C-alpha positions, 0 to 999 in steps of 0.5 A, spaced: 797 461 442 803 456 440 798 454 434 798 461 431 805 461 432 806 455 428 800 456 422 800 463 422 806 466 419 807 466 412 813 463 411 815 464 403 813 471 403 817 474 409 824 473 410 826 469 417 827 463 421 821 461 424 821 454 421 827 452 425 823 453 432 817 449 430 820 443 435 820 448 441 813 451 439 810 444 438 813 442 445 809 448 448 803 446 444 803 439 446 805 441 454 800 446 454 795 440 452 797 435 457 797 441 463 790 443 461 788 436 461 791 434 468 789 440 471 782 440 469 782 433 472 785 435 479 780 440 480 774 437 485 769 442 485 766 439 491 772 442 495 773 448 492 770 455 495 763 457 493 762 464 490 757 469 493 751 468 488 751 476 486 758 475 485 757 469 480 751 473 477 755 479 476 762 475 473 757 470 468 753 477 466 760 480 464 763 474 461 757 474 456 758 481 455 765 481 453 764 475 449 758 479 445 763 485 444 768 481 441 763 478 436 760 484 435 766 489 436 772 486 434 770 480 429 764 483 425 767 489 422 773 485 421 770 479 418 766 483 413 772 487 410 776 481 409 770 478 405 770 484 400 773 483 394 778 488 396 779 488 403 783 494 406 784 492 414 791 493 415 791 487 420 788 483 415 793 485 410 799 484 414 798 477 415 791 473 412 793 467 414 794 468 422 788 473 422 783 467 419 787 462 424 786 466 430 779 468 428 777 460 428 780 459 435 776 465 438 770 464 435 770 457 434 772 455 441 774 461 446 768 465 445 763 460 445 766 457 451 766 464 455 758 465 453 756 458 455 760 459 462 757 466 463 750 463 462 752 457 466 754 462 472 748 466 471 743 461 472 748 458 478 749 451 474 754 447 478 758 444 472 761 452 472 765 450 478 770 447 474 769 451 467 770 458 470 777 457 472 779 456 465 775 461 461 777 467 466 784 465 466 784 466 458 780 472 459 786 475 464 792 472 461 791 473 453 788 480 452 794 482 456 799 478 452 795 482 446 796 489 449 804 487 450 804 485 443 801 492 440 806 496 444 812 491 442 810 493 435 809 500 436 817 500 438 818 496 432 815 501 428 811 497 425 806 500 420 800 498 423 802 500 430 799 506 433 799 509 440 791 509 440 791 501 439 796 501 445 791 505 449 785 501 446 788 494 448 790 496 455 783 498 456 780 492 454 786 488 457 784 491 464 776 490 463 777 483 461 781 482 468 775 483 472 772 476 472 778 473 474 779 479 480 772 476 482 773 469 481 780 467 484 781 471 490 776 466 494 781 460 491 787 463 493 785 466 500 783 458 501 787 455 507 787 448 510 783 451 516 778 452 511 778 446 507 778 442 514 772 446 516 768 444 510 770 437 511 767 437 518 761 441 516 760 435 510 760 430 515 756 433 519 750 433 514 752 426 512 755 428 505 762 425 506 763 418 502 768 412 503 775 414 501 780 410 498 786 407 503 791 412 501 786 418 501 785 416 509 792 416 510 793 423 508 788 426 513 791 422 519 794 426 524 
């Protein structure tokens, strides 16, 4: 979203001082990338909680359905209008550059990732144990932010804002929270005793590998 804030605004068309905040947005962009890479490397799928198979399949199916909804319900009509000789969509006309920036990010990165993880969870693939947290985290946070933006636009008397848009986006945000509600509770409710129990179980089944000395010391009483 910080990339959209940098690339999207039409700096010469509208009055404002967005360009003065470029160092801030750039810093957020770099920091977000660093946090994402660090968090990805810190996640140990073997140490995390496993989802019930029914919950995993339900979450995977829901992610695929939500991805298909975004493509068919949100973008297909909008892209068809934007490709016409005379577009009529008010959101597109208000800011073509930011429209294409968001479309590129969603259709090129987010939605394919959502569908891929959804299919992987449906089929019980092990690699989704790490990727699902990134996808369901996006699904939980971004639609809520968009709904909040719609409310802000309405309060600011923007011409494209409406109460119906706020209601629709709020309902969408609530639905997009469901995957996180299914995936995150087992992770958040996991206690040190749970991890110790899993470690004992792994040792009993011969799955424990030799650990570096510094790892062993942290497990000592």
